[in-house]
Steps between C-alpha positions, in 0.01 A plus 500: 500500500361821355270512209715603200243735352457680819873529550514639146239756568687614801828549304402659183257741323393459137386812327483671160851654434338838428373519860848560605555804251650775721524273804747233400818694610337596832387139579854372431664772701268472807443124520717177473321352211585381145279623213487235223359555149502188287198631304488865374149532618534332855759521781555334843615650813682242719610539852475379852124486641579807716616699189232381290244616749682838510503544117125398494430777734703742302340417174161519661581866625592579142174381359602161365250234593633138539306184448 
């Protein structure tokens, strides 16, 4: 059985909400992900491992570093 924390890391990205300023619409249009924002300062991008990897690359190309 897979490790839950590893599975979670491969299916979501957590980052400050302001990091997506100007990029949120593009992320939602180009990738099959859901962007959740329970906290005004924090958001999560949730999707399949393939989509999360692609979104991570996209964010990196736009200067957003991920933990």
